[in-house]
C-alpha positions as CSV (number, residue, x, y, z in Angstrom):
1,M,47.6,14.7,-3.4
2,P,44.1,13.8,-1.6
3,F,40.5,15.0,-3.5
4,K,39.4,18.2,-1.7
5,S,35.2,17.5,-2.9
6,Q,33.7,15.4,-4.9
7,A,33.1,18.2,-7.8
8,Q,37.0,17.6,-7.7
9,R,36.3,14.1,-7.8
10,R,34.1,14.2,-11.3
11,K,36.5,16.4,-12.6
12,F,39.4,13.9,-12.5
13,A,36.9,11.0,-13.2
14,Q,35.9,13.0,-16.8
15,L,39.8,14.1,-17.5
16,L,40.6,10.0,-17.0
17,V,37.9,9.5,-19.8
18,E,38.9,11.5,-22.0
19,G,42.7,10.2,-21.6
20,K,44.2,14.2,-20.4
21,I,45.0,12.0,-17.0
22,S,46.6,8.8,-16.6
23,P,45.1,5.8,-14.7
24,Q,47.7,5.6,-12.2
25,T,48.0,9.7,-11.6
26,F,43.9,9.3,-10.6
27,E,44.4,6.0,-8.8
28,E,47.2,7.5,-6.4
29,W,44.7,10.6,-5.8
30,N,42.0,8.1,-5.0
31,R,44.0,6.0,-2.6
32,E,45.0,9.1,-0.6
33,T,41.5,10.6,-0.1
34,G,40.6,7.2,1.1
35,D,36.7,6.6,2.2
36,R,36.8,9.9,3.7
37,K,33.3,11.9,3.0
38,L,33.9,14.9,0.8
39,P,31.7,17.8,1.0
40,E,30.4,18.3,-2.9
41,R,32.6,22.0,-2.9
42,A,35.5,22.8,-1.4
43,A,35.6,26.4,0.7
44,D,37.1,29.1,-0.9
45,A,40.5,29.7,0.5
46,K,40.3,33.5,-0.1
47,K,36.9,34.1,1.9
48,A,38.3,31.2,4.2
49,V,41.3,33.4,5.4
50,R,39.7,37.0,4.8
51,K,40.4,39.4,7.8
52,P,38.6,42.5,8.8
53,K,39.7,45.5,7.4
54,A,40.8,48.3,9.8
55,P,39.6,52.0,9.2
56,S,40.8,54.2,6.3
57,S,43.0,56.9,7.9
58,R,39.8,59.6,6.6
59,A,37.5,57.5,9.1
60,R,39.6,57.7,11.9
61,K,40.0,61.6,11.6
62,T,36.4,62.3,11.2
63,K,35.6,60.1,14.0
64,K,38.4,62.2,16.1
65,R,36.7,65.4,14.5
66,A,33.4,64.2,16.1
67,S,34.4,63.2,19.6
68,K,36.2,66.5,20.0
69,K,33.0,68.5,19.1
70,L,31.1,66.7,21.7
């Protein structure tokens, strides 16, 4: 699996130095990433997929009442 950001690459390098991951794992991720230019931080998946909220039933009722009065 390739790295998604520079911060993730630094974290894996730190884990490699601490001996928590093997050099093979780090090298595999590094090889799959290639020489792509990575962002400093990866975008948050929740924010990227967020859909606009539909108005609540209460907001719809209020809107209907307002239009009937006019």
